[in-house]
N, C-alpha and C positions, 0 to 999 in steps of 0.2 A: 428520415435519413436515407440517402441514396446508397451509401456504402453498407454492405452487408457484412457484419463482423461475426466471425465464428468463435472467437475466444477473447474475453475481456478481462483485464487486470485492474483491480482496485486496491492500490496500496494504501494502508491506513496506519496511523501512529497513535491512536487513542486521544488525539487532540480534539478540540471543538470542531475541526473540519471533518472528522470521521463520519458523522451522521449525514452531512450533506453529500459527501463523496459516495457513500454507500447508497443513498437515495437515488443519485444520478446514475450510478453504475447499474443498479437494479432496473431503473427505467429503460436504459439503453439495452441491457441484456434482454428484457422482456420484448422490446421492439424488434430485436434481432433473433429472438428464439435461440439463445446461445448460452454457452458455458460462462460462468463467472468465477474467477480466481480472486480470493481476498487474501492479501499478503500483509504481514507485519515483519519489518526488518529490525532485528535486535543488534544494536551496535555495541558488542561486548567490550571492545577496547576502551570505551568511555568509562567503564567501571575500573578496569585495570589501571588506566592512566590516572584517574582521579583518586583512587584509593590505594595506590601502590601495590596492586595485585592482591589486596586483602579480601576480595570478594570470592567466596567459596563456590564450588560447584553446586552445593545445595541452594545457595541464594539464586544462582542463575536458573537452576531447575525450577524453583518456586516461581520465579519471574515468568518463565516460559509457560508454566501451567496456568498462571493468571492471564497471560496473553491468549493462550488457546481457548480459555473459557470465554473471554470477550469476543474472540473471533467466532466461536460457536454461536454466541448471541446474534452476531451480525449475519451469520449463515442462516439462522432460524428466521430472522427478519426477511431475508431474501426468499426463503422457502415459503413463508407466509404470504409474500407478495405474488407468488405464483411461479417462481423459478424452480426448476427441477434438477438442474445441473450446477451445483455450487461446491467449490472446494476451498478449504482454508489452508494457509501455509505460514510457517514461521521460518525465516532465514536469518542467519548470522552474517554480519559484515557491514560494509559501508552502504547505506541506503542508496546513494547516487548510482553507482554502477549496477547494484543488484536490481533496482527498479528499472533503470534505463536499458540495460543490456542483458545481464545474466538470466534473470527470471523469464523475461519474454522470449529469449532464445531457447530456454529449456522447455517452455510451455506453449510456444507458438502463439503468444498473445498478439492480436492485431490492433487492439486499442487499449490504451492506458488511461484510466479515469483517475485524476489526481487533483488534490485541493491546492489552493494558493496557500502560501506560507503566512505564518503569523509574525515573521521576523521583521524587525525595523530595517530601514535602509542601511544603517551601520552594520547590523548583524548580517544582512545579506552580503554586504561587501566583505566582511571578515570571514564568514564561514560558507557563504554561498547558499543559495536556495536549492533544495532537492528538486522542487518543481521546475525551476529554470533549467537546471542541468538535464533533467529528464526530457523537457521540451526541446532542448537543443540536440541531444545525443541519441535519443530513441529512434529506432528504425520504423517502429510502428506509429500509428496515429496517436496523438495525445489530446485528450479532452480535459481542459483545465476548468475546474469548478470554482467559481468565485465564491468565497466564503462571506456570508452576510452577517 
């Protein structure tokens, strides 16, 4: 790579794409001797809309604890691979603007490593792909990992 990145963001959602995204983000971070942010965005309004606001704070707290545990496993994988500067983050909100704009602005990420979506063409049309949005809107470079 000719570009030297100082701060890399790897947004993950726990899908089958997560392993490949983390592997690629670790590889690029090692090549650049740089910091890696691992991010999961929790879209809480999906619970309140779907369940009529019946989801308690305890349920959300438990969900966040589970997400943090999985993110810590990913952080350990990055550390085991040789990275020394890795942070994990959980944010609440709509994943599209959080990943494309808000988080990179707050953390000065120069590269976003993100996976392709598992959505069908109809689903992408109806709800839109986070990856497509990030690729169009982000000011930083975006590396799209093709999921095999």
